[in-house]
N, C-alpha and C positions, 0 to 999 in steps of 0.2 A: 491498834492492829488493823490493817486494811483487809476487809473481807469482800463480800459481794460476789463470791464465786460458788456459793452453794446452789446447786441446781435441783436439789431434792428437798421437799417440804412434807413432813409427816405429821398428821394429827394423832395425838395420843390421849388416852383416857386419864392417865396419872403421870404428870411430867416427871416428878422425882423418881417414881418407880421405873419409868422408861429410861431416864438418864442412868440410873443405877444398873439397869440391864445392859445397856450398850457399853458402858465403861467397864463394868466388872465382868460381864459374861462374854462380851465380844472384844474387849480390849481397846475400844475407841477412846478418844481424848475429848474431854469437855473443854471447849475453847472459851466460851463465854455464856453467861446466863443473863436473861433480861431481869432488871431489878424488880419488875412486877411479879416475877415468879411464874409466868405462864409460857415462856419460850426459852429455848437454849440452842446454842450452836455447837455441833460436835464435829470432830475430824475423824474420818474413816481411815485409820492406819496411815496412809501416805498423804495425798493431797486432796482427795475428795472430801467434801463437807456436806452435812445434812442439818437442817433446822427442824427441831421438834417444837410443836406448838400445842398447847392444851386444847382439846376438842371444844368447839364452840367459839373460839377466839377469831377464827377466820371470818365468821359471819360479821363480827364487829368490825373487822378490817374492811370488809366490803361496804360497810356503811360509813366509811370515812374516818374511823378511829385508827388510822395507820400509824404504826410505831416507827421511829427512826431506825431502830436496830434491825427490823425486818428489811427495810430498804437497804441497809448497809450490808446485811448478811447474804441476801438472796440475789440470784440472777433475775433479770426482768421478768422472765416467764418460767418459773420453776415448775418441775414436775411434782404433782401432788396425787400419788396413787390412792386408790380406794382400798378399803379393808378387803383382804383376800387376794389382792393383786401380788404378782411376783415383781420384785424390784431388782433389776439387773445392775451389777457393779463390776466393772472390769478390773482385773488384778493381773499382776505379772506371773503369779504362780498359785494355782489352786491347791497344789500339794502343800505349799507354804502356809496358806490360809488354814487348811485342814489341821496342820500340825499346831498352829497357834491356837486354834479353837480347842483342840484336844487338851492342850496344856491348861485351858480354862475349864475343863470338865466336860467338854462335848465328846462323848465316846462313840456315839452313833450318828453319822451324817450321811445323807443321801447324795451320791455322786452320779453324774452322767457324763458320757463322753461320746462325741461324734468324731470318729477318727479323721484326722486331717482338717477338722473344722474348729471344734470347741470342746472344752472340758469345763464342767460346772459342779459346784457343790451348793446344796440347798440348805438354808439355815432358817428355821422358823423362829420368829421373834415375838415380842409382846405386841399387843394391840392388833393382832390379826394379820400382820405383814409377814411375808417370807422373802428373805434376801437370797438372790442367786449370784454368787461370786463366780465369774467366768474368766477363762483364759483362752486366748486365741491360739489354736494349733496351726502349724504351717503345712501346706500341701503343695505338690508340684502342679504345674499347669495341666498336665494330663489328668491328675486326680480331681482338680477343680472342674474341668470339663465333664468328667464322668459324673461327679456329684450333681452338677447342673442338669445334665441330660437325664439321669436316673429319676430326677424329681418329677418328670412328666408322668411316668407310669406309677410312681409312688402315690401321687395325688389321685389319679384315676382309680387305682385299686382301693384307696382309702374310702372313697365315696361310692364305690360300685355296689349296686343293688339296694341302695337306701331309698326309701319312699320319701315323699315330701314331709310327711309327719315325722319320720325318723331323723331327717335333717335338722329338726328343731331340738333334738336331744342335747343336753349339756352335761358337763362333768359335775357341776354343783349349782345350786340356785344362785342366780346373779352372774354366772359365768357365760361366756359366749357359747352359742350353739355351734353344731357342726357347720351349719349354713354360714354363720357369721365368720367362723374360722376361715372357711374357704374363700369367701368374698374379700376378706381382709388381705389374705396372702396374695391374691391375684392383683388387688389394687396396689399393693406395695411393689409388685413386679412392674406394673404399668408406670408407676412414678419413677422407679429406678432405671428402667430401660431407656427412658429419655436421656438420662445422664450417660448411660453406656453408649448410646448412638452418637452423642456429641464427642465422647472420647474416641470412638472409632473413626468418625468423619473429620474431626478437627482436633487431633491430639495436641495437648498443651494449652488449650484454650481455657480461660476462666469460665466456670459454669455457675450460673446464678439460677437458683430455684427456690421455691417456697418450702417451708418446713411441712412435714406430713403429720397431721393430727388424726390419729387412728380413731379416736372417739367421735370427732366431728364427722368424719367420713362414714363411720358406721351408722350414725343417727340420720344424717342428711341423705345418704344413699340407700337407706332402708335395708341394711344388711339382714335384719331379722325376718324379713318376709319375702325377699326376692328369690326367684329361682336361680339355680347355679349351673344348669346344663350348658348353656352357651359360654359361660365364663370358664368352665373347665376346658371346653374346646379351645377357647381363646388362649388359655394358659399353654396348651400344647403348641399352638401356632406361634406364640411369642417366643417360646424357648427354642423351637426349631429354627425360627428366623435368626435369632442371635447365634445359635450354634453354627448355622450355615455361614454367617458373616465371619465368625471367628476362625472357621476352617479355611475360608477363602482369602482373607486379608493377612498379609505377612505381618508377623509380630503383633497380632491383634490384642493379645492379653496384656502386653506391656504398654499399650497406649493409655494415656492418662488425661484427666481433666484436673484443673485447679479449682477448688471450691472457694467460696467467698471469704473463708477464714484462712486462706492460703494453705490448705491441706491438699496434698496430691493424692488422687484416688485412681488406681489402675483398673482396667477392665477386669483383670483377674480378681482383684479384691472385691469389686462390685458383684461379680458372678458368684464368688464364694459366699458373700453375705446373703444374696438372694437364695442360694442353694440351702444354706443353713437355716434361714428364716422359714422357708417353705417346709423344710423337714421338721422343724420344731412344731409347726401347726399340724402337719400330717400326723406326727406322733400323738398330738393331743386328740385328733379325730379318732385315731386307733384306740386310745384309752377310753374315749367316750363309748365307742362301739363295744368294746370289751365289757365296760361297766354295765351296759344295758343288754348284753347278750346278743349283739348283732355282729 
């Protein structure tokens, strides 16, 4: 069987226990297990795949003990979330996922919905991971423009009145602080707006850009200690700039670029993604403030 498409790699404490959980509790399929007994390939319902590996084995891999099956199962640069991270997996129907999980005994699941943007269900798993199965919801161009515009005031209100010390508050140990949440969401805007401008100025062109590594940017751009005042001002200016262009240019939201994997992305889709991404982090900031009484 030809694999190589798994983009998710999870370290687990007890491989057999984890395989049992994912196959029996979540209804995933065991595709193949390594003969050494410390790794397995699972299929997540439809076509997504995930590799589980016994904790500690990755260190051996880094020292040259690479196994042929990992090369065969995984994409070249798989995502390997840390314990406590949210793992997002797109699905065609969150309600369908919820129904399937309830049939396996999951009676209480947390759901969230951003109207016109995204519907999510949160599923806590073994080994400290939480899966977020999400479904894209559709919105009109006017609704997208409103979500994008509303994000300006939402961010400003979320950080209003916070001291430098309070910006360092987190939701839990090891999680990003308010400061880091804000700097991350603004950097993603900066990266994505470059693509938006190409779509507006040269619609139909193939766009080539580097992938965005949020962890590298966070460390190397010192998110943990930098001030945010000017960045929040920049966020307002960036969004006002794009809003002005979209209002002025005919058919702006329908203009597209072609990515290097031949995927067509419209300005509408890019603005909707940025609006939802910023709102996600603003909601996190609001939860942190509530948790600490601010």
